N, CA, C and O atoms as CSV, one atom per row, in Angstrom:
chain,resi,resn,atom,element,x,y,z
A,1,GLU,N,N,0.846,-1.180,0.000
A,1,GLU,CA,C,0.000,0.000,0.000
A,1,GLU,C,C,0.892,1.245,0.000
A,1,GLU,O,O,1.803,1.361,0.819
A,2,GLU,N,N,0.623,2.175,-0.928
A,2,GLU,CA,C,1.446,3.388,-1.040
A,2,GLU,C,C,1.145,4.354,0.095
A,2,GLU,O,O,0.004,4.501,0.533
A,3,GLU,N,N,2.201,5.003,0.554
A,3,GLU,CA,C,2.044,6.009,1.596
A,3,GLU,C,C,1.574,7.312,0.960
A,3,GLU,O,O,2.125,7.747,-0.051
A,4,GLU,N,N,0.567,7.928,1.545
A,4,GLU,CA,C,0.032,9.173,1.007
A,4,GLU,C,C,1.007,10.322,1.286
A,4,GLU,O,O,1.531,10.444,2.393
A,5,THR,N,N,1.242,11.155,0.278
A,5,THR,CA,C,2.140,12.297,0.437
A,5,THR,C,C,1.490,13.334,1.332
A,5,THR,O,O,0.319,13.676,1.164
A,6,LYS,N,N,2.259,13.824,2.277
A,6,LYS,CA,C,1.762,14.868,3.176
A,6,LYS,C,C,2.167,16.223,2.610
A,6,LYS,O,O,3.344,16.585,2.616
A,7,TYR,N,N,1.180,16.965,2.121
A,7,TYR,CA,C,1.454,18.281,1.571
A,7,TYR,C,C,1.471,19.311,2.693
A,7,TYR,O,O,0.697,19.230,3.647
A,8,ALA,N,N,2.361,20.272,2.558
A,8,ALA,CA,C,2.423,21.361,3.523
A,8,ALA,C,C,1.261,22.312,3.249
A,8,ALA,O,O,0.876,22.492,2.093
A,9,PRO,N,N,0.698,22.921,4.286
A,9,PRO,CA,C,-0.352,23.911,4.025
A,9,PRO,C,C,0.254,25.123,3.340
A,9,PRO,O,O,1.363,25.541,3.672
A,10,LYS,N,N,-0.475,25.689,2.382
A,10,LYS,CA,C,0.060,26.857,1.690
A,10,LYS,C,C,0.030,28.079,2.601
A,10,LYS,O,O,0.846,28.990,2.461
A,11,GLU,N,N,-0.911,28.088,3.528
A,11,GLU,CA,C,-1.032,29.233,4.422
A,11,GLU,C,C,0.243,29.364,5.262
A,11,GLU,O,O,0.741,28.379,5.808
A,12,LEU,N,N,0.757,30.574,5.358
A,12,LEU,CA,C,1.961,30.838,6.145
A,12,LEU,C,C,1.827,32.219,6.759
A,12,LEU,O,O,1.679,33.211,6.046
A,13,ASP,N,N,1.880,32.281,8.085
A,13,ASP,CA,C,1.737,33.553,8.791
A,13,ASP,C,C,3.090,34.249,8.872
A,13,ASP,O,O,4.011,33.760,9.527
A,14,ASN,N,N,3.200,35.378,8.212
A,14,ASN,CA,C,4.432,36.165,8.235
A,14,ASN,C,C,4.250,37.473,9.001
A,14,ASN,O,O,4.996,38.427,8.781
A,15,SER,N,N,3.270,37.525,9.891
A,15,SER,CA,C,2.978,38.771,10.591
A,15,SER,C,C,4.132,39.245,11.467
A,15,SER,O,O,4.192,40.424,11.815
A,16,HIS,N,N,5.043,38.353,11.827
A,16,HIS,CA,C,6.183,38.752,12.657
A,16,HIS,C,C,7.270,39.438,11.829
A,16,HIS,O,O,8.220,39.990,12.386
A,17,TYR,N,N,7.133,39.405,10.498
A,17,TYR,CA,C,8.073,40.130,9.633
A,17,TYR,C,C,7.484,41.469,9.249
A,17,TYR,O,O,6.294,41.572,8.951
A,18,ARG,N,N,8.288,42.459,9.256
A,18,ARG,CA,C,7.856,43.786,8.838
A,18,ARG,C,C,7.786,43.825,7.315
A,18,ARG,O,O,8.708,43.366,6.640
A,19,LEU,N,N,6.715,44.362,6.776
A,19,LEU,CA,C,6.537,44.571,5.337
A,19,LEU,C,C,6.523,43.283,4.516
A,19,LEU,O,O,6.898,43.297,3.344
A,20,LEU,N,N,6.098,42.178,5.112
A,20,LEU,CA,C,6.023,40.927,4.372
A,20,LEU,C,C,4.645,40.327,4.599
A,20,LEU,O,O,4.278,39.999,5.727
A,21,GLY,N,N,3.885,40.184,3.520
A,21,GLY,CA,C,2.528,39.659,3.635
A,21,GLY,C,C,2.515,38.166,3.927
A,21,GLY,O,O,3.494,37.463,3.676
A,22,SER,N,N,1.408,37.697,4.454
A,22,SER,CA,C,1.236,36.281,4.744
A,22,SER,C,C,0.737,35.562,3.490
A,22,SER,O,O,0.177,36.191,2.592
A,23,TRP,N,N,0.939,34.256,3.433
A,23,TRP,CA,C,0.430,33.431,2.339
A,23,TRP,C,C,-0.972,32.987,2.717
A,23,TRP,O,O,-1.201,32.528,3.835
A,24,LYS,N,N,-1.898,33.121,1.803
A,24,LYS,CA,C,-3.291,32.744,2.039
A,24,LYS,C,C,-3.482,31.247,1.806
A,24,LYS,O,O,-2.721,30.616,1.072
A,25,GLU,N,N,-4.504,30.698,2.439
A,25,GLU,CA,C,-4.847,29.294,2.250
A,25,GLU,C,C,-5.280,29.082,0.802
A,25,GLU,O,O,-6.103,29.837,0.284
A,26,ALA,N,N,-4.736,28.068,0.152
A,26,ALA,CA,C,-5.062,27.740,-1.236
A,26,ALA,C,C,-4.600,26.327,-1.525
A,26,ALA,O,O,-3.937,25.699,-0.700
A,27,GLU,N,N,-4.956,25.825,-2.713
A,27,GLU,CA,C,-4.501,24.500,-3.102
A,27,GLU,C,C,-2.982,24.512,-3.199
A,27,GLU,O,O,-2.393,25.439,-3.755
A,28,TRP,N,N,-2.361,23.489,-2.659
A,28,TRP,CA,C,-0.901,23.434,-2.610
A,28,TRP,C,C,-0.480,22.009,-2.879
A,28,TRP,O,O,-1.070,21.084,-2.322
A,29,ARG,N,N,0.510,21.805,-3.707
A,29,ARG,CA,C,0.933,20.464,-4.095
A,29,ARG,C,C,2.369,20.191,-3.676
A,29,ARG,O,O,3.057,19.393,-4.313
A,30,GLN,N,N,2.822,20.831,-2.634
A,30,GLN,CA,C,4.225,20.748,-2.250
A,30,GLN,C,C,4.377,20.284,-0.815
A,30,GLN,O,O,3.501,20.507,0.021
A,31,THR,N,N,5.497,19.637,-0.538
A,31,THR,CA,C,5.823,19.196,0.810
A,31,THR,C,C,6.610,20.307,1.510
A,31,THR,O,O,6.960,21.313,0.893
A,32,ASP,N,N,6.881,20.117,2.793
A,32,ASP,CA,C,7.681,21.089,3.532
A,32,ASP,C,C,8.790,20.342,4.259
A,32,ASP,O,O,8.495,19.582,5.182
A,33,PRO,N,N,10.039,20.523,3.888
A,33,PRO,CA,C,10.560,21.408,2.849
A,33,PRO,C,C,10.204,20.888,1.458
A,33,PRO,O,O,9.912,19.704,1.290
A,34,PRO,N,N,10.230,21.775,0.464
A,34,PRO,CA,C,9.832,21.383,-0.890
A,34,PRO,C,C,10.743,20.288,-1.455
A,34,PRO,O,O,11.967,20.418,-1.437
A,35,THR,N,N,10.140,19.217,-1.953
A,35,THR,CA,C,10.909,18.125,-2.544
A,35,THR,C,C,10.313,17.651,-3.869
A,35,THR,O,O,10.981,16.944,-4.624
A,36,ILE,N,N,9.081,18.027,-4.160
A,36,ILE,CA,C,8.418,17.559,-5.377
A,36,ILE,C,C,8.755,18.515,-6.521
A,36,ILE,O,O,8.421,19.698,-6.443
A,37,PRO,N,N,9.404,18.035,-7.576
A,37,PRO,CA,C,9.728,18.922,-8.701
A,37,PRO,C,C,8.475,19.562,-9.296
A,37,PRO,O,O,7.396,18.970,-9.282
A,38,ILE,N,N,8.629,20.755,-9.809
A,38,ILE,CA,C,7.505,21.522,-10.360
A,38,ILE,C,C,6.813,20.736,-11.469
A,38,ILE,O,O,5.584,20.687,-11.505
A,39,ALA,N,N,7.565,20.127,-12.365
A,39,ALA,CA,C,6.970,19.376,-13.475
A,39,ALA,C,C,6.106,18.218,-12.976
A,39,ALA,O,O,5.111,17.876,-13.614
A,40,ASP,N,N,6.470,17.615,-11.853
A,40,ASP,CA,C,5.680,16.512,-11.295
A,40,ASP,C,C,4.382,17.008,-10.670
A,40,ASP,O,O,3.408,16.259,-10.596
A,41,GLN,N,N,4.355,18.237,-10.228
A,41,GLN,CA,C,3.141,18.801,-9.644
A,41,GLN,C,C,2.119,19.167,-10.711
A,41,GLN,O,O,0.918,19.207,-10.445
A,42,PHE,N,N,2.603,19.434,-11.915
A,42,PHE,CA,C,1.736,19.828,-13.021
A,42,PHE,C,C,2.045,18.931,-14.228
A,42,PHE,O,O,2.626,19.394,-15.209
A,43,PRO,N,N,1.658,17.649,-14.159
A,43,PRO,CA,C,2.038,16.703,-15.201
A,43,PRO,C,C,1.492,17.050,-16.587
A,43,PRO,O,O,2.037,16.599,-17.594
A,44,ASP,N,N,0.431,17.842,-16.648
A,44,ASP,CA,C,-0.112,18.224,-17.952
A,44,ASP,C,C,0.673,19.369,-18.594
A,44,ASP,O,O,0.394,19.757,-19.728
A,45,GLY,N,N,1.657,19.908,-17.864
A,45,GLY,CA,C,2.489,20.983,-18.416
A,45,GLY,C,C,1.820,22.340,-18.437
A,45,GLY,O,O,2.338,23.275,-19.048
A,46,VAL,N,N,0.677,22.465,-17.780
A,46,VAL,CA,C,-0.024,23.753,-17.699
A,46,VAL,C,C,0.204,24.297,-16.295
A,46,VAL,O,O,-0.263,23.727,-15.309
A,47,PHE,N,N,0.928,25.405,-16.222
A,47,PHE,CA,C,1.326,25.978,-14.946
A,47,PHE,C,C,0.415,27.147,-14.582
A,47,PHE,O,O,-0.210,27.736,-15.463
A,48,PRO,N,N,0.331,27.492,-13.293
A,48,PRO,CA,C,-0.575,28.565,-12.858
A,48,PRO,C,C,-0.277,29.895,-13.557
A,48,PRO,O,O,0.876,30.276,-13.763
A,49,VAL,N,N,-1.355,30.575,-13.909
A,49,VAL,CA,C,-1.240,31.890,-14.534
A,49,VAL,C,C,-1.213,32.923,-13.426
A,49,VAL,O,O,-2.062,32.911,-12.535
A,50,GLY,N,N,-0.250,33.809,-13.481
A,50,GLY,CA,C,-0.167,34.878,-12.489
A,50,GLY,C,C,-1.082,36.029,-12.875
A,50,GLY,O,O,-2.131,35.820,-13.483
A,51,GLU,N,N,-0.695,37.205,-12.531
A,51,GLU,CA,C,-1.493,38.391,-12.831
A,51,GLU,C,C,-1.366,38.744,-14.315
A,51,GLU,O,O,-0.261,38.807,-14.853
A,52,ILE,N,N,-2.503,38.972,-14.965
A,52,ILE,CA,C,-2.528,39.370,-16.370
A,52,ILE,C,C,-2.836,40.864,-16.432
A,52,ILE,O,O,-3.842,41.328,-15.894
A,53,MET,N,N,-1.969,41.592,-17.085
A,53,MET,CA,C,-2.165,43.039,-17.246
A,53,MET,C,C,-2.624,43.308,-18.677
A,53,MET,O,O,-1.990,42.856,-19.629
A,54,GLU,N,N,-3.713,44.035,-18.827
A,54,GLU,CA,C,-4.214,44.385,-20.150
A,54,GLU,C,C,-3.377,45.516,-20.742
A,54,GLU,O,O,-2.870,46.379,-20.025
A,55,TYR,N,N,-3.247,45.488,-22.062
A,55,TYR,CA,C,-2.555,46.580,-22.749
A,55,TYR,C,C,-3.419,47.827,-22.702
A,55,TYR,O,O,-4.647,47.745,-22.750
A,56,THR,N,N,-2.782,48.968,-22.610
A,56,THR,CA,C,-3.512,50.236,-22.560
A,56,THR,C,C,-2.919,51.225,-23.558
A,56,THR,O,O,-1.848,51.001,-24.122
A,57,ASN,N,N,-3.633,52.306,-23.758
A,57,ASN,CA,C,-3.201,53.420,-24.609
A,57,ASN,C,C,-2.830,52.958,-26.014
A,57,ASN,O,O,-3.614,52.257,-26.655
A,58,GLU,N,N,-1.653,53.337,-26.503
A,58,GLU,CA,C,-1.275,53.024,-27.881
A,58,GLU,C,C,-1.012,51.533,-28.109
A,58,GLU,O,O,-0.888,51.106,-29.257
A,59,ASN,N,N,-0.925,50.741,-27.053
A,59,ASN,CA,C,-0.714,49.299,-27.198
A,59,ASN,C,C,-2.009,48.487,-27.122
A,59,ASN,O,O,-1.961,47.259,-27.202
A,60,SER,N,N,-3.160,49.139,-26.970
A,60,SER,CA,C,-4.421,48.421,-26.814
A,60,SER,C,C,-4.798,47.621,-28.062
A,60,SER,O,O,-5.592,46.685,-27.965
A,61,TYR,N,N,-4.248,47.964,-29.235
A,61,TYR,CA,C,-4.531,47.199,-30.458
A,61,TYR,C,C,-4.080,45.744,-30.323
A,61,TYR,O,O,-4.565,44.876,-31.048
A,62,ARG,N,N,-3.156,45.476,-29.402
A,62,ARG,CA,C,-2.626,44.122,-29.242
A,62,ARG,C,C,-3.698,43.134,-28.764
A,62,ARG,O,O,-3.555,41.931,-28.985
A,63,THR,N,N,-4.747,43.604,-28.127
A,63,THR,CA,C,-5.798,42.701,-27.652
A,63,THR,C,C,-6.889,42.500,-28.691
A,63,THR,O,O,-7.690,41.574,-28.562
A,64,SER,N,N,-6.942,43.338,-29.713
A,64,SER,CA,C,-7.983,43.200,-30.735
A,64,SER,C,C,-7.428,42.761,-32.090
A,64,SER,O,O,-8.198,42.316,-32.941
A,65,SER,N,N,-6.142,42.871,-32.313
A,65,SER,CA,C,-5.538,42.502,-33.582
A,65,SER,C,C,-5.482,40.980,-33.733
A,65,SER,O,O,-4.962,40.285,-32.860
A,66,ALA,N,N,-6.022,40.464,-34.852
A,66,ALA,CA,C,-6.014,39.018,-35.111
A,66,ALA,C,C,-4.580,38.500,-35.197
A,66,ALA,O,O,-4.281,37.403,-34.725
A,67,GLU,N,N,-3.702,39.289,-35.797
A,67,GLU,CA,C,-2.301,38.883,-35.921
A,67,GLU,C,C,-1.648,38.743,-34.541
A,67,GLU,O,O,-0.932,37.775,-34.284
A,68,LYS,N,N,-1.896,39.700,-33.668
A,68,LYS,CA,C,-1.312,39.644,-32.320
A,68,LYS,C,C,-1.906,38.498,-31.502
A,68,LYS,O,O,-1.203,37.872,-30.709
A,69,LYS,N,N,-3.212,38.218,-31.693
A,69,LYS,CA,C,-3.832,37.099,-30.987
A,69,LYS,C,C,-3.205,35.773,-31.416
A,69,LYS,O,O,-2.966,34.898,-30.584
A,70,GLU,N,N,-2.937,35.626,-32.718
A,70,GLU,CA,C,-2.299,34.407,-33.220
A,70,GLU,C,C,-0.871,34.284,-32.690
A,70,GLU,O,O,-0.418,33.189,-32.356
A,71,LEU,N,N,-0.176,35.399,-32.616
A,71,LEU,CA,C,1.182,35.405,-32.061
A,71,LEU,C,C,1.158,34.960,-30.601
A,71,LEU,O,O,2.062,34.256,-30.150
A,72,GLU,N,N,0.137,35.366,-29.870
A,72,GLU,CA,C,-0.043,34.948,-28.465
A,72,GLU,C,C,-0.128,33.427,-28.376
A,72,GLU,O,O,0.483,32.820,-27.496
A,73,VAL,N,N,-0.883,32.812,-29.285
A,73,VAL,CA,C,-1.030,31.355,-29.298
A,73,VAL,C,C,0.320,30.701,-29.582
A,73,VAL,O,O,0.678,29.710,-28.946
A,74,LEU,N,N,1.063,31.251,-30.528
A,74,LEU,CA,C,2.370,30.698,-30.875
A,74,LEU,C,C,3.370,30.825,-29.721
A,74,LEU,O,O,4.292,30.017,-29.602
A,75,MET,N,N,3.188,31.822,-28.889
A,75,MET,CA,C,4.098,32.059,-27.763
A,75,MET,C,C,3.768,31.209,-26.538
A,75,MET,O,O,4.454,31.313,-25.522
A,76,ASN,N,N,2.740,30.375,-26.611
A,76,ASN,CA,C,2.288,29.614,-25.447
A,76,ASN,C,C,3.395,28.748,-24.847
A,76,ASN,O,O,3.491,28.647,-23.624
A,77,TYR,N,N,4.232,28.123,-25.675
A,77,TYR,CA,C,5.328,27.300,-25.157
A,77,TYR,C,C,6.240,28.132,-24.258
A,77,TYR,O,O,6.606,27.703,-23.164
A,78,ASP,N,N,6.603,29.326,-24.733
A,78,ASP,CA,C,7.458,30.205,-23.934
A,78,ASP,C,C,6.755,30.657,-22.663
A,78,ASP,O,O,7.374,30.739,-21.602
A,79,TYR,N,N,5.465,30.949,-22.767
A,79,TYR,CA,C,4.712,31.365,-21.580
A,79,TYR,C,C,4.689,30.261,-20.532
A,79,TYR,O,O,4.842,30.534,-19.342
A,80,GLN,N,N,4.498,29.012,-20.963
A,80,GLN,CA,C,4.465,27.904,-20.003
A,80,GLN,C,C,5.825,27.725,-19.331
A,80,GLN,O,O,5.892,27.420,-18.141
A,81,ALA,N,N,6.904,27.913,-20.084
A,81,ALA,CA,C,8.245,27.815,-19.494
A,81,ALA,C,C,8.442,28.917,-18.448
A,81,ALA,O,O,9.014,28.671,-17.385
A,82,LEU,N,N,7.974,30.117,-18.747
A,82,LEU,CA,C,8.090,31.222,-17.785
A,82,LEU,C,C,7.211,30.984,-16.563
A,82,LEU,O,O,7.606,31.299,-15.441
A,83,ARG,N,N,6.024,30.431,-16.780
A,83,ARG,CA,C,5.126,30.142,-15.653
A,83,ARG,C,C,5.696,29.036,-14.761
A,83,ARG,O,O,5.524,29.065,-13.543
A,84,LYS,N,N,6.371,28.068,-15.372
A,84,LYS,CA,C,7.027,27.018,-14.588
A,84,LYS,C,C,8.113,27.630,-13.705
A,84,LYS,O,O,8.217,27.301,-12.524
A,85,ALA,N,N,8.915,28.517,-14.279
A,85,ALA,CA,C,9.965,29.191,-13.508
A,85,ALA,C,C,9.357,30.042,-12.400
A,85,ALA,O,O,9.881,30.079,-11.287
A,86,ALA,N,N,8.254,30.724,-12.698
A,86,ALA,CA,C,7.590,31.559,-11.686
A,86,ALA,C,C,7.058,30.715,-10.540
A,86,ALA,O,O,7.138,31.121,-9.380
A,87,GLU,N,N,6.513,29.541,-10.855
A,87,GLU,CA,C,6.002,28.657,-9.804
A,87,GLU,C,C,7.145,28.144,-8.932
A,87,GLU,O,O,6.993,28.032,-7.715
A,88,CYS,N,N,8.275,27.836,-9.537
A,88,CYS,CA,C,9.451,27.416,-8.765
A,88,CYS,C,C,9.883,28.547,-7.836
A,88,CYS,O,O,10.150,28.325,-6.655
A,89,HIS,N,N,9.947,29.748,-8.374
A,89,HIS,CA,C,10.329,30.916,-7.569
A,89,HIS,C,C,9.364,31.094,-6.401
A,89,HIS,O,O,9.787,31.324,-5.268
A,90,ARG,N,N,8.063,30.985,-6.684
A,90,ARG,CA,C,7.036,31.167,-5.648
A,90,ARG,C,C,7.222,30.138,-4.525
A,90,ARG,O,O,7.150,30.487,-3.347
A,91,GLN,N,N,7.458,28.882,-4.885
A,91,GLN,CA,C,7.578,27.831,-3.873
A,91,GLN,C,C,8.859,27.955,-3.061
A,91,GLN,O,O,8.845,27.743,-1.848
A,92,VAL,N,N,9.957,28.292,-3.710
A,92,VAL,CA,C,11.214,28.466,-2.985
A,92,VAL,C,C,11.134,29.702,-2.086
A,92,VAL,O,O,11.627,29.690,-0.958
A,93,ARG,N,N,10.514,30.763,-2.592
A,93,ARG,CA,C,10.371,31.990,-1.780
A,93,ARG,C,C,9.524,31.715,-0.540
A,93,ARG,O,O,9.861,32.167,0.555
A,94,ARG,N,N,8.429,30.979,-0.706
A,94,ARG,CA,C,7.577,30.657,0.439
A,94,ARG,C,C,8.362,29.846,1.464
A,94,ARG,O,O,8.302,30.130,2.661
A,95,TRP,N,N,9.104,28.828,0.994
A,95,TRP,CA,C,9.890,27.999,1.896
A,95,TRP,C,C,10.997,28.822,2.556
A,95,TRP,O,O,11.267,28.647,3.744
A,96,ALA,N,N,11.639,29.715,1.802
A,96,ALA,CA,C,12.724,30.541,2.345
A,96,ALA,C,C,12.230,31.392,3.508
A,96,ALA,O,O,12.968,31.629,4.465
A,97,GLN,N,N,10.993,31.850,3.429
A,97,GLN,CA,C,10.457,32.692,4.495
A,97,GLN,C,C,10.308,31.927,5.804
A,97,GLN,O,O,10.272,32.537,6.873
A,98,SER,N,N,10.222,30.616,5.738
A,98,SER,CA,C,10.172,29.834,6.984
A,98,SER,C,C,11.551,29.282,7.354
A,98,SER,O,O,11.793,28.942,8.512
A,99,TYR,N,N,12.445,29.193,6.385
A,99,TYR,CA,C,13.775,28.615,6.605
A,99,TYR,C,C,14.785,29.630,7.141
A,99,TYR,O,O,15.563,29.310,8.040
A,100,ILE,N,N,14.780,30.827,6.610
A,100,ILE,CA,C,15.799,31.826,6.960
A,100,ILE,C,C,15.525,32.372,8.360
A,100,ILE,O,O,14.425,32.830,8.667
A,101,LYS,N,N,16.544,32.311,9.184
A,101,LYS,CA,C,16.440,32.782,10.568
A,101,LYS,C,C,17.638,33.659,10.885
A,101,LYS,O,O,18.700,33.497,10.283
A,102,PRO,N,N,17.480,34.597,11.834
A,102,PRO,CA,C,18.636,35.392,12.264
A,102,PRO,C,C,19.737,34.475,12.774
A,102,PRO,O,O,19.479,33.500,13.478
A,103,GLY,N,N,20.951,34.801,12.410
A,103,GLY,CA,C,22.089,34.008,12.839
A,103,GLY,C,C,22.587,33.040,11.777
A,103,GLY,O,O,23.714,32.554,11.867
A,104,ASN,N,N,21.748,32.747,10.754
A,104,ASN,CA,C,22.214,31.890,9.656
A,104,ASN,C,C,23.300,32.625,8.880
A,104,ASN,O,O,23.215,33.835,8.669
A,105,ARG,N,N,24.313,31.888,8.460
A,105,ARG,CA,C,25.357,32.500,7.628
A,105,ARG,C,C,24.791,32.765,6.236
A,105,ARG,O,O,24.064,31.935,5.691
A,106,LEU,N,N,25.123,33.919,5.662
A,106,LEU,CA,C,24.599,34.285,4.348
A,106,LEU,C,C,24.971,33.268,3.278
A,106,LEU,O,O,24.144,32.932,2.430
A,107,ILE,N,N,26.188,32.782,3.308
A,107,ILE,CA,C,26.617,31.819,2.300
A,107,ILE,C,C,25.801,30.533,2.392
A,107,ILE,O,O,25.484,29.927,1.369
A,108,ASP,N,N,25.460,30.113,3.607
A,108,ASP,CA,C,24.635,28.918,3.781
A,108,ASP,C,C,23.230,29.140,3.235
A,108,ASP,O,O,22.663,28.253,2.597
A,109,ILE,N,N,22.669,30.319,3.482
A,109,ILE,CA,C,21.338,30.660,2.967
A,109,ILE,C,C,21.334,30.615,1.442
A,109,ILE,O,O,20.477,29.974,0.834
A,110,VAL,N,N,22.301,31.301,0.832
A,110,VAL,CA,C,22.366,31.380,-0.629
A,110,VAL,C,C,22.551,29.997,-1.247
A,110,VAL,O,O,21.842,29.638,-2.187
A,111,GLU,N,N,23.493,29.223,-0.729
A,111,GLU,CA,C,23.744,27.892,-1.289
A,111,GLU,C,C,22.530,26.980,-1.145
A,111,GLU,O,O,22.234,26.197,-2.047
A,112,THR,N,N,21.828,27.074,-0.024
A,112,THR,CA,C,20.641,26.255,0.193
A,112,THR,C,C,19.524,26.650,-0.765
A,112,THR,O,O,18.871,25.785,-1.347
A,113,LEU,N,N,19.301,27.958,-0.932
A,113,LEU,CA,C,18.245,28.426,-1.834
A,113,LEU,C,C,18.544,28.052,-3.283
A,113,LEU,O,O,17.651,27.622,-4.012
A,114,GLU,N,N,19.788,28.214,-3.698
A,114,GLU,CA,C,20.148,27.878,-5.072
A,114,GLU,C,C,20.018,26.372,-5.320
A,114,GLU,O,O,19.570,25.958,-6.389
A,115,ALA,N,N,20.405,25.561,-4.349
A,115,ALA,CA,C,20.264,24.102,-4.491
A,115,ALA,C,C,18.793,23.710,-4.575
A,115,ALA,O,O,18.429,22.832,-5.357
A,116,LYS,N,N,17.946,24.356,-3.774
A,116,LYS,CA,C,16.519,24.050,-3.790
A,116,LYS,C,C,15.902,24.442,-5.128
A,116,LYS,O,O,15.063,23.716,-5.661
A,117,ASN,N,N,16.316,25.596,-5.677
A,117,ASN,CA,C,15.844,26.005,-7.002
A,117,ASN,C,C,16.183,24.965,-8.054
A,117,ASN,O,O,15.322,24.558,-8.834
A,118,LEU,N,N,17.433,24.535,-8.075
A,118,LEU,CA,C,17.883,23.564,-9.072
A,118,LEU,C,C,17.173,22.224,-8.912
A,118,LEU,O,O,16.882,21.547,-9.898
A,119,GLU,N,N,16.895,21.845,-7.665
A,119,GLU,CA,C,16.183,20.589,-7.401
A,119,GLU,C,C,14.753,20.658,-7.930
A,119,GLU,O,O,14.306,19.744,-8.623
A,120,LEU,N,N,14.028,21.737,-7.608
A,120,LEU,CA,C,12.619,21.829,-7.988
A,120,LEU,C,C,12.417,22.038,-9.483
A,120,LEU,O,O,11.431,21.564,-10.049
A,121,ILE,N,N,13.338,22.741,-10.123
A,121,ILE,CA,C,13.195,23.012,-11.553
A,121,ILE,C,C,13.754,21.858,-12.381
A,121,ILE,O,O,13.590,21.831,-13.601
A,122,GLN,N,N,14.415,20.902,-11.718
A,122,GLN,CA,C,15.069,19.765,-12.366
A,122,GLN,C,C,16.064,20.272,-13.414
A,122,GLN,O,O,15.887,20.081,-14.617
A,123,ALA,N,N,17.104,20.919,-12.914
A,123,ALA,CA,C,18.115,21.548,-13.767
A,123,ALA,C,C,18.608,20.598,-14.848
A,123,ALA,O,O,18.921,19.436,-14.590
A,124,ASN,N,N,18.666,21.130,-16.073
A,124,ASN,CA,C,19.057,20.340,-17.227
A,124,ASN,C,C,19.766,21.240,-18.234
A,124,ASN,O,O,19.220,21.561,-19.290
A,125,LYS,N,N,20.967,21.635,-17.899
A,125,LYS,CA,C,21.805,22.495,-18.742
A,125,LYS,C,C,21.030,23.703,-19.254
A,125,LYS,O,O,20.547,24.501,-18.450
A,126,LEU,N,N,20.896,23.861,-20.575
A,126,LEU,CA,C,20.226,25.040,-21.122
A,126,LEU,C,C,18.708,24.925,-21.130
A,126,LEU,O,O,18.019,25.931,-21.298
A,127,GLU,N,N,18.175,23.726,-20.954
A,127,GLU,CA,C,16.726,23.532,-20.996
A,127,GLU,C,C,16.039,24.073,-19.735
A,127,GLU,O,O,14.950,24.641,-19.816
A,128,ALA,N,N,16.669,23.899,-18.586
A,128,ALA,CA,C,16.107,24.381,-17.325
A,128,ALA,C,C,17.243,24.543,-16.331
A,128,ALA,O,O,18.135,23.698,-16.253
A,129,GLY,N,N,17.211,25.617,-15.582
A,129,GLY,CA,C,18.255,25.846,-14.596
A,129,GLY,C,C,18.119,27.192,-13.930
A,129,GLY,O,O,17.023,27.740,-13.813
A,130,GLN,N,N,19.224,27.705,-13.505
A,130,GLN,CA,C,19.261,28.966,-12.775
A,130,GLN,C,C,19.566,30.104,-13.746
A,130,GLN,O,O,20.569,30.067,-14.459
A,131,ALA,N,N,18.707,31.102,-13.769
A,131,ALA,CA,C,18.876,32.213,-14.713
A,131,ALA,C,C,19.978,33.167,-14.275
A,131,ALA,O,O,20.726,33.680,-15.107
A,132,PHE,N,N,20.078,33.403,-12.977
A,132,PHE,CA,C,21.101,34.301,-12.446
A,132,PHE,C,C,21.324,33.972,-10.978
A,132,PHE,O,O,20.457,33.371,-10.343
A,133,PRO,N,N,22.466,34.353,-10.431
A,133,PRO,CA,C,22.760,34.011,-9.034
A,133,PRO,C,C,21.845,34.739,-8.047
A,133,PRO,O,O,21.296,35.798,-8.351
A,134,THR,N,N,21.698,34.162,-6.892
A,134,THR,CA,C,20.900,34.762,-5.837
A,134,THR,C,C,21.550,36.043,-5.344
A,134,THR,O,O,22.740,36.064,-5.028
A,135,GLY,N,N,20.767,37.106,-5.280
A,135,GLY,CA,C,21.264,38.377,-4.743
A,135,GLY,C,C,20.894,38.481,-3.278
A,135,GLY,O,O,19.783,38.126,-2.886
A,136,ILE,N,N,21.811,38.961,-2.478
A,136,ILE,CA,C,21.567,39.069,-1.040
A,136,ILE,C,C,22.310,40.280,-0.507
A,136,ILE,O,O,23.396,40.606,-0.985
A,137,SER,N,N,21.737,40.940,0.470
A,137,SER,CA,C,22.394,42.105,1.060
A,137,SER,C,C,22.069,42.181,2.546
A,137,SER,O,O,21.114,41.571,3.026
A,138,ILE,N,N,22.875,42.933,3.246
A,138,ILE,CA,C,22.676,43.151,4.679
A,138,ILE,C,C,22.245,44.610,4.869
A,138,ILE,O,O,22.901,45.531,4.381
A,139,ASN,N,N,21.152,44.801,5.573
A,139,ASN,CA,C,20.710,46.160,5.879
A,139,ASN,C,C,21.244,46.521,7.272
A,139,ASN,O,O,20.818,45.950,8.276
A,140,ASP,N,N,22.152,47.446,7.315
A,140,ASP,CA,C,22.707,47.879,8.608
A,140,ASP,C,C,21.950,49.044,9.174
A,140,ASP,O,O,22.284,49.531,10.253
């Protein structure tokens, strides 16, 4: 008999952090700490859509032009790749907010976050990986 995967609740209270909102309760397909690759969570290859901004002013023709609408369809592969990366970022960021504590060495934080990114995105040379190094700073 297979053991049922225990998913972490998406809700996360960040009220003890200044200027950091809490995560609301929602459907979540990840463990805590995150171990399930993003592609395994969305086997159909359709990743969550974030905020959609409508074109305005001189760019509003892009929503009514048949040519631009067809181009949108052709760009779907690229959009799904970007949405996959965004979902990885969202999950690692959520986990980082519970993982990072005062007193942790910065190098340990960065190396752990970068390793988690590569694990969840299933790094594969140019097909999937890290776009740029983790940026970190100390506010004195």
